[in-house]
C-alpha positions in Angstrom: 129.0 42.6 75.0 129.9 45.4 77.5 129.6 47.9 74.7 126.2 46.8 73.8 125.1 46.9 77.5 126.4 50.5 77.8 124.5 51.5 74.7 121.3 50.0 76.0 121.7 51.8 79.3 122.4 55.1 77.4 119.3 54.6 75.3 117.2 53.8 78.3 118.4 57.0 80.1 117.6 59.1 77.0 114.1 57.5 76.8 113.4 58.3 80.4 114.6 61.9 80.0 112.5 62.2 76.9 109.4 60.9 78.6 110.0 63.2 81.6 110.3 66.2 79.2 107.0 65.3 77.4 105.2 65.0 80.8 106.6 68.4 81.9 105.5 70.0 78.6 102.0 68.5 78.9 101.8 69.7 82.5 102.8 73.2 81.5 100.3 73.3 78.6 97.5 72.3 80.9 98.4 75.0 83.4 98.4 77.7 80.6 95.0 76.4 79.3 93.6 76.3 82.8 94.8 79.9 83.5 93.2 81.0 80.2 89.9 79.4 81.1 89.9 81.2 84.5 90.5 84.6 83.0 88.6 84.6 79.6 85.1 86.1 79.5 82.8 87.2 76.7 82.4 90.9 76.3 78.6 90.4 76.7 79.1 88.9 80.1 81.2 91.9 81.1 78.5 94.3 79.8 75.8 92.4 81.6 77.1 93.2 85.1 76.5 96.7 86.5 78.1 98.7 89.3 76.0 98.1 92.4 75.2 94.5 91.6 75.7 92.0 94.4 79.2 90.5 94.4 77.8 86.9 94.8 75.6 87.3 91.7 78.4 88.8 89.6 80.9 86.1 90.6 78.4 83.4 89.8 78.2 84.6 86.2 82.0 84.7 85.7 85.1 82.4 86.0 87.2 82.9 89.0 89.7 85.3 87.4 92.3 83.8 89.7 95.5 82.8 87.9 99.2 83.3 87.7 98.5 85.8 84.8 97.0 88.3 87.2 100.2 90.4 87.5 100.5 90.7 83.8 96.8 91.7 83.4 97.2 94.4 86.1 100.0 96.1 84.1 98.8 99.2 82.3 95.5 99.5 84.2 94.3 102.3 86.4 94.9 102.2 90.2 92.6 99.9 92.1 90.0 101.6 94.3 91.1 101.7 98.0 89.7 98.9 100.1 88.4 96.9 97.2 89.1 93.3 95.9 89.5 93.1 92.2 89.4 90.3 89.5 91.0 90.6 86.1 89.7 88.9 82.9 90.6 89.0 79.2 88.4 89.2 76.2 87.5 85.7 75.1 85.2 86.4 72.1 87.5 84.7 69.6 87.9 87.7 67.2 90.0 90.0 69.3 90.7 87.5 72.0 93.1 88.7 74.7 93.4 92.3 73.5 91.2 93.8 76.2 91.5 93.5 79.9 88.3 93.7 82.0 88.7 94.6 85.7 85.9 94.2 88.2 86.4 95.5 91.7 84.2 94.7 94.7 83.7 96.5 97.9 81.2 95.9 100.8 79.6 93.0 98.9 78.8 94.9 95.7 80.4 95.6 92.4 82.1 98.9 93.0 83.9 99.5 89.7 84.3 98.0 86.3 87.0 99.1 83.9 88.3 97.9 80.6 91.7 98.8 79.1 94.0 97.4 76.4 96.4 94.6 77.3 100.0 95.9 77.4 
């Protein structure tokens, strides 16, 4: 009887650990999908904004660009203009998704620079 009880306890612990692992995996996947949604834009949306456009108008057309992937997207790109605030996005057109980085830099309430470069 004691052996049976020990086996049930062991199976219960394994079940709890398995469920916790599945929850952690689901949480991680949702974070990655959320980050992708915040950084993916269509190339047409990037082409539609022009240097000199108001920052509020440009940001209203695009996702936030704010994610944990920002550091990886910065790699391989040109230096940021002094005194500007930049946002990074990836190509989300489906065909060559993620191969191109789009960087938009804002200064004094306007789009100061837009640059695209290959993802490294």
